[in-house]
N, C-alpha and C positions, 0 to 999 in steps of 0.2 A: 491348293493347287486349283482343285476344281471352280472356284469361285473366279480364278485370274484367267482360265483357259475359256470360261462363258464370257467374261469381258473381251476378251480377245475375237470373239467371234468364231471361235471354231463350232463346227458342228458336232452336235453329243456323238454322233455315230462314228467320229474320226477320233475321239478321246481314247486312249488305250486303259486299259485297268489297272496296270503297272505303275505305281509311284515314281519309279525311277525314267520309264518310257514318259510319263506326264511331262515329268520337270525337262527331259529333253526337248520334247515338242514345247515347251513354253520357252526354253531358251532361243530356239531356232526362229520362234515366232517374234523373238523381240531382239533377234540379233543386230537387225540394219536401223534398230529404232532409237532416235534419243528419248528418254523417258525417266521418269523420277517416279519409282515404285516404295510407296510408305506403307510398312508394317508395323502396325500398331498395337502395343500393349503384348509384346512377343512374352513368352512365358520361359521358353528354351531356345538355345541355339538351333536346337534341331529343326523348330519350326521355320528357321529361318534359312536353314541354308540352301533346301530345295529350291528355292524362290529366289538365289541371288542369280542375275544375269551372268553369261560368260563372256559379255562386251564391255569395254570401257565406255560407251555411249550412253551407258545408262547408270545412275546415280540409286542407291538405296538409303532410306530414312527409315532407322528401325527403333520405336520409343520401347523401352520395358522398364519396369521395375526390378531388374537386375542388370549385372555389369557385362553377361553374356559373355565370356571372358574368351570363349573359342573363337568367337568371331572377330576379336582382337587378334590372339594368337596366328589363326590360321589362314584368316581372309583380309586381313589389313584394316579393318574395319578402325577408326577413329571414333574414341569414346568422348563423348561430353557430357559433363555431371551437371544435370539441372536442377538448383535450388528453388524454394518456394520464391514466389515473387517478393520484392523490397518492399517496403512500407509505401514508398511513392507508386510503384506500379501497380501494387494491391489499389491502393486507391482510385488510380487511375482507370484500372479496369471496371471498379464500383461505379463509379460516376459517369461514366460513360455510357452505361445502359439505365441511365435515371435522370430525369428532368433537371438542369443545370439548377435552376431555382428550387428545386425541392433538396439538392444534397447542400446548395449555399445556405438554407437558411438552418439545416442540422448539421451543422460540421462535425461537433463533438460526437453525434449519434454516427456519423461516416465512418470517424475513427474507432468507435468501439466495436461496430460491425466487421473492420477490416482485423481489429486484435481477435474478434470471437471467431473470423474465419480462418485464424494462422496464416492468411495470405495466400490461401489455397486457392489456387484457381478454379477448381470446380466449385468449391464452398462459395466462393466470392461471386459466380454465376448463379448458383442455385438460389443464393441471397439476393442479388439484383431483381432476378425473375421474381421472387418473392415480393418484394417491395414495388416492383413495376406492377404487380397485379392486383395490388391494394394501394391505390393512390391516395385514399383516403386517410390511410394509417401513418401517424406521424413515424418516421423512422427509429427514434425512440423505443416505440412499441415494438417495431421489428427487431430489434436490439434485445430488448427485455426476454422476448420468446426465444430468441436462440440461446440468450444465455439460460433462460431456466428448462428448455427442451435438449439442448445439445445436439448431437446427431441426428434425433428424433425430427427436427426443423428441416434437416437437409437431405431427407430421404421422400422423394416428391413421387415413388410409385413406379417409375421406370426403372427395372432390373439392370438396366446397362448404364444408367447415369446417375443413381442415386449414389452421396456420397457413402453411406453405409457398406452397400455393395460393392464400390468400386474399391473402398479400403480393405474389405473383407477378401480381395483378389490376392493382395498383399500378404494377408495375414495367414490366409491358407499357407502359403510358401513358407511359414515359417516352422521352424522345428518345435517339439511340442512343448518344450521348457521357455523358448522366446515368447512363443502364444499368451501361456500363462503370465509371464511378467508384463507383457503389454496389456493384457487384461486386469491385471492389478495395478498398473499406472493410472488407469484411465478412473478408478476409484480413489485416486490419491488427493485429497483435498486442497485445492487452490489453481492458480493458473500455471504452475510450473512446480518441478520438484528437483531434487537434488541427491547426489550420489548416495551421499550417507542417511539419507530419509527413504532412499531407494531401498539401500542395503536393509533399514530396520522395516520396510515394507514387506520383503520378501524372504525375510529370514526364518519364519516359520512354516510350517503345510500349507497349501494355497488355499485358506478359507477367507473368503471375504470379510467379514467379521473380524478374523483374529488379525488377520494383513493392517487392516484399520484400526485396531487399536494399537497396534506396535508403531504405526507411524505418528499415529494422535500421541502416544508416548513420546515418541522421540521428540517432536515439536515442543511439546509442553516442557521436557525437561530442559532442552538446550535453552526454551525463551527463560526460564527459572535461571539458569547459570549466567546469561546474557544482562537480566535485569539486576542479577547481584553485583556484577560487575560494573553496572552502571551506577548504580545507586547502595553502596555497601550497609548504608546506615537505615535501610528500610527494613519493617520487620519481616523474616524469612516464614512464609507458609509451608509446613510441610507436607511432603507428596509420597507416592506411597513408590516404594523402591522400582528401579527398571529392571525389566528380564534381564538378566545375565549377558543376553545375547546382543543387546542393544545397547549403542553407545550415543550420548548426545554429541553433536557437533563440538569439536575442540575450538574455544574461544580462549587466545591467550592473555586478553587485555580488553579495555573498554572499548576502544577503538574497533578491534573484531567484532564485539558485541553489537554494536551500533550499526556497522555494517549488513550485519547477519539480519540485525532484525528489520534494516531499512530494505535489502532485499528480499526477505521473507513475509512482511508485514502482511500482504495479502491473503498469502496461504496460512498463515495463524490464524486470520479471522475468519477463515475455511474450515481450518480444523476446529476451531471449536465451532462452528455449525454442525461439523460431522461429528462431533463428541455428543452435541446435544442430539443429533439424531438417533445416536447409538445408547441415548441415556446415561452416560457418563456425566453426572451432572457435577461432581467434582473437578474434574478436568474443565469444564467449561468455565465455572468460577475462579478456578486458578488463571486459566488462560488470559481472563479479564485482569487478574490480580498484576501479572509477571508483564503486560503489555503496559500496564500505567506509566511508568518512568519514561519509555520509548515515547508513547504518544504524545504525553505532555512537551516533550522535547522538541518533536518535532511539528507539532501542532495538528495532529490527528486527530481533531475535534470530533467528526462525525465516528470515523472510526471508533473512538474511545465509548460514544454514546450508543453505538450497537452493540461493542462489548459489554459495557455493564448493563444494557438492557437484558442480554441472554444472559448473564450472570445473576440479574434480579430472580430470573425465573427459575434457574438452577437452584438458587439456595432455597427454593420454597420443598425442596427434596431434598435438605441438609440438615441435619441435625444439629448443626452449631449455631445459634442464634446470632453470634457475632455476622456469619455469613451474611444473614439478612441486612442487619443495619449497616455493613460495610458497602455492600452493593448499592443500598438505599443513597449511601451517602456518596458514593463515586459517582452514581447515575445523574445525581443532584448537583455534583460539581460539572460534570460532564453538560448539563442543561444550563448552568449559571454562564459558561463561557460560551454557549451559544446564542446568549441572549434569551433563553426560554426561562424566563422570572418565575412564572409560578408554578411550572413544572419541578423548577428547582429548588423553592423553598419546600414545596410539599414533601417530594424525597427527604430533602434533608430536616425537615422537621420529623418525620417518621422515623428516619435513622436516630436522632435525639433520643426519642420516645424511646425506641427499642433499646440502645444502650442503656439510659437509664433503669429500665425496666429490669435489664440483666446485670445492673451493677456493675458496669464496665467503664470506669473511669477515663483510659485511655482513647476509647472509642469515642465519650463525649468530647475529649478536649480535641481530637479531630473533625469532629460534625461542628463544633465552636468555631473552628477554623475555616470550614468550607461555608458555614453560614457568613462569617464573614467577609469571605469572599464575593459570596452572591449578593450580600447587600452593598458591598463595594461598589460591584458590577452595576446595582440599580441606581448609584449615586447617592445612597443613605448611607455617609460614613459615620453616623451617631451610631446606628443599629450596629454596624460592621465593627465599632471599637470596641463597643459592649463585649460583644461575643468573642472578639481578639483577646479581651480581658478575661473572659471566662477561660477559655482556651489557655492564656499565661497562669493562671492559678492551678488548673489542673494537671499542669506538665511539670509546673515547679514541684508540686507534691509529689508526683511520681518518679521525679529525680532520674529524669533521662534529659542529660544536659544538652543536645541535639536539639530534640524536639522544645524543648525550653525557649533554645536559641530564634527557632522557628517562630514561636509565639512572639517573644520579645521584638524580634523585626516586625511582626504583623501589627502588635500594638502602636509600634512607633509610625509606622506607613500610616494607617488611619489617624493616630493623632496628628500627622502633619497633614494631611487632607483638611482638617479641622481646623489648622495653624495652631497647634500647641506645639510648636517647633522644640523648644526646652525639652518638654518630655519625649519628644520624639526622636531627638538626638541623643539622649541618655538611653532609650533603649537600645535603638540600631548599633550603636556603640557598643553595649553589652552583648548583641548579637554578634556583631563581629567578632568581637575577641573568643566567643564561645566556638563558634562555627571554624576560625583559624587554629585554635586550639586542638579541635576535635578533627582536624581534616575534613570538613565538609564544605567542599567548594560550589555547591549548587547553591547554599545558604549562605556562602559568604558573597557569592554574587548579587544574589537578593538584597542583602545589608548595603551594600556598596552602592548600590541601585537607589535604595532608600535614600542612603547620608547624600547621595549628590541630589535628589530632590529638594532635601531640608535646606542644603547648601543655594541650590539655584532658589529656591523660594524666599531664601534671607538675603539674597542678592550677592551673594559670594560666588560669581560665575566660574571663576578659575578653580576652585577647589570643587565647582559641580562636575565641570569639566574633569578633574583629575580620579573622582570615583565613578562616573560614568566609563572611562577609559578602562579604568582596572576590570569593573563588572562586566565590559565586554569581551575583552581579552579571556577572562575565564569562562563564560557563556558560549564563546567559540571554541576555544578549546574542550570543553563538552559535547560539543556538538549541538546545541540547544538553541535551533533556530527559532523556536517559538518565542523565549524571551530575548535572542539576539534583536530580534527585530522591537519588541518593547523599549531594549535600551538604546537602540540608534535612535530610535524617535525622540526620545528625551535627550540624547544628548545634541540635538540640534537646536533646540531650545537654549543652550548656556551660549553655544556658539551664535546663535542670531543674537541674542542680549549682550556680547561682544563685539556685535560688527563683524562676527567672520564669516561672511554670507556666501562664501564658495563651499567653507566647510560644513556649512548648515545644510546648504543644496546637496551635497554630497551625501550626506548619511541620511536626509530624509529621504532623498531618490530611493538609496537602499532600501529604505526602511518600506517605500512605497510597493515595492517589486516584491519583498518578500509577504507583505499583508496581500497581495493580490493571489501569489503562488498559495497563499496558505486560506484563502478564501474569504478575509477577515474584512470585509466590504466597509463596514462602517469605519473600520480604521484609517482604511485604506483613502475612505474620501475625506476625512480629517487631512492627514498628511498632505494629500494634495492641495487642499485648501492653505495649508500651513505654507507648502512651497508657493502658491498663488500669490500669498499676502508676502513672503519675501520677495517676490519679485517686484511687487507693486510698492514695496516701502523704500524708505531711504535708509542710509548708512545707521543715522541719529532717530530712528522712529523710535519713540517712547513706548508705543505698544509692543514693539518688537522685543525689548528688553524688559518689561512686565511678562512677555509670556510665559508659561510654565507648562510642563508635563500634565498632561490629562488622566492617564491610565497607570499603573505601575505593573510589575511582573507578577502575575497569576500564581506562583509557589506560595505568596504569603498568607 
């Protein structure tokens, strides 16, 4: 009140000491004026009421972190709820404060800064100021600092404007229980959380490490349930039981499991990092294991690489030697899919040596299959076939029909790549029969894709279309977008060979978009060349008829 009276030019000697008298003087001074009075960051209605004018010629704008219900009920205030900025507004605020050429050169970094700031205006303004005063620093580095430092990067020392200080004003108003919950949410791994995860986080006394342990266990056990739904034939790794008061997120079927994994993938990777910080090495390893099926189906190649790098470090602290050989195998497989051939072969050879040293024939078989894939990516199909045959012999001796079927298909695939079509066809038909008998749709789709390749390579284009369409239907049902794009790529070739130019163009365009979304640049460039060749060829171009797929589904 005193600040308003001073601003209105009242002689200090005329200002009464009583607050009600000051309010009466204030109202008399503004009674004949047209004024907009802004009352910013009001904590309570009692702060505002003495400053309300008694005349309709004045308008009051009040901002607050609370609804101030008595102003609405007693004084007719109109309430306007303000949310954070939407994405376009947030981006506009940030880019308006930086040179156009700088933001245009790093659009992805701008989007990441918007995300890291949560579209919160003050956070965006501070970030823009940070970037503007460091013009030589790329925006990607500004984003990396913000990602690493969090709120500390948004506290520039001004007690009235630093984001931690401003947020603390709201925090102080919360009851103690709500303040504790808010603090615990801040330590939850990942960019977001869910009500069941929050329940797990807050179920025990409010100790930071205990809370983190609970939420990590919640995510691990839910991920395990999801992985089991996605691939019931995968070996089931044993976990420590959950605390009685923690329940995994309910997942009724494979579709729900896939949706949950998709929504929580970033959080699960962050959970793995949190588990590593807590020294919970078994959890780190098991999270990598239970993410494998999902990451393959969705083509999260870099996520798989990060998960298994962490798992390999954790395996050094685990007593079971199988964890080390499996971590090397999975890490080698991730490297192979990313084109890191030397690293892939190195990890896979170490995995094979460990499995042999510890007399683990099942792990040896899996590693031979991974080596086949790695050499296949390199284009050395003779080496790939040799490893695939080793895997088949081992799986046959272990009497596991599903794994034997996978190995049969892999032998058939690499035999086909070497032109040994009779051998390839026999092995892939045997694999298909076993997969269908044991209700293994992933393997069934792989075998159908292989048979499509064999049919195309031997000139039976109509049969190739049939096999590829069957494989594609299964893969779409499974939500396996990584292998969907491979089969779409393959499907275009028999269409082109039969002169179905529109159909070939349609499936290759879809494949091109998916390859780009998955960051598979070399494959995208190859499909673009196929589209260009299709547009430049005639209906009877013999080269189009001779063309055949150049890569296979990586399950093999």
